[in-house]
C-alpha positions as CSV (number, residue, x, y, z in Angstrom):
1,M,45.9,119.5,146.4
2,A,48.2,117.6,144.1
3,T,45.5,115.0,143.4
4,Y,43.0,117.7,142.5
5,R,45.6,119.4,140.3
6,Q,46.4,116.2,138.5
7,M,42.7,115.5,137.9
8,V,42.3,118.9,136.2
9,I,45.4,118.4,134.1
10,E,44.1,115.0,132.9
11,T,40.5,116.0,132.2
12,A,40.4,119.7,131.2
13,L,40.5,120.3,127.4
14,E,39.6,124.0,127.4
15,W,38.3,126.6,129.8
16,N,37.2,130.2,129.9
17,L,39.2,131.4,132.9
18,L,40.7,134.8,132.8
19,G,44.1,135.8,134.2
20,P,44.9,138.8,136.4
21,S,45.0,141.1,133.4
22,G,41.6,140.0,132.2
23,A,43.0,138.2,129.2
24,P,42.2,134.5,128.7
25,A,44.4,132.3,130.8
26,P,46.1,129.5,128.9
27,L,45.2,125.9,129.9
28,T,48.6,124.6,131.0
29,P,50.0,122.7,134.0
30,A,51.6,126.0,135.1
31,S,48.4,127.9,135.0
32,I,46.5,125.1,136.8
33,A,49.2,125.3,139.5
34,E,48.4,129.0,140.0
35,L,44.7,128.3,140.9
36,D,43.8,128.6,144.6
37,F,42.7,125.5,146.5
38,D,39.0,126.1,146.4
39,T,39.0,126.7,142.6
40,I,41.1,123.7,141.8
41,K,39.0,121.5,144.2
42,T,35.7,122.6,142.6
43,I,37.0,122.0,139.0
44,A,38.4,118.6,140.0
45,E,35.3,117.5,141.8
46,K,33.0,118.4,138.9
47,A,35.4,116.7,136.4
48,D,35.4,113.6,138.6
49,A,31.6,113.5,138.8
50,L,31.4,113.7,135.0
51,V,33.9,110.9,134.6
52,E,32.2,108.7,137.1
53,N,28.8,109.2,135.5
54,N,30.0,108.8,131.9
55,G,28.8,112.4,131.5
56,S,29.8,114.8,128.8
57,L,30.3,118.5,128.8
58,P,28.2,120.7,126.5
59,N,29.4,121.2,122.9
60,D,30.9,124.4,121.7
61,S,28.4,127.0,120.9
62,G,26.8,126.2,117.5
63,A,28.1,122.7,117.4
64,P,25.5,119.9,116.9
65,S,24.6,118.0,120.0
66,A,25.1,114.2,120.2
67,A,21.3,113.8,120.6
68,S,20.6,115.7,117.3
69,S,20.5,114.0,114.0
70,Q,20.2,115.1,110.4
71,E,16.9,113.2,110.1
72,S,15.2,115.7,112.4
73,A,16.3,118.7,110.3
74,S,13.8,120.4,108.0
75,P,14.0,119.0,104.5
76,T,15.3,121.3,101.7
77,P,12.2,122.8,100.0
78,K,11.5,121.6,96.5
79,R,11.4,124.1,93.7
80,T,7.8,124.7,93.0
81,R,8.0,127.6,90.7
82,K,9.0,127.2,87.1
83,P,11.5,129.7,85.7
84,T,10.0,132.3,83.3
85,T,11.5,133.4,80.1
């Protein structure tokens, strides 16, 4: 279990786990230590698989993906109508 716990401490940057009260649980070594064996093992194994495969986690919602580029974006439309006076 200590190996799994250490893997999570070294690889997790953020999470969306909730504490017993339903509030977001902080990502700290202490909160990781409170996880049950099956949960910590699952998180550690998934993190290990990503590290071994040079994988990456999804971006935050709304963040541009690594595969996207500005070149694929729609160009800004040119002004076609002349202002009237």
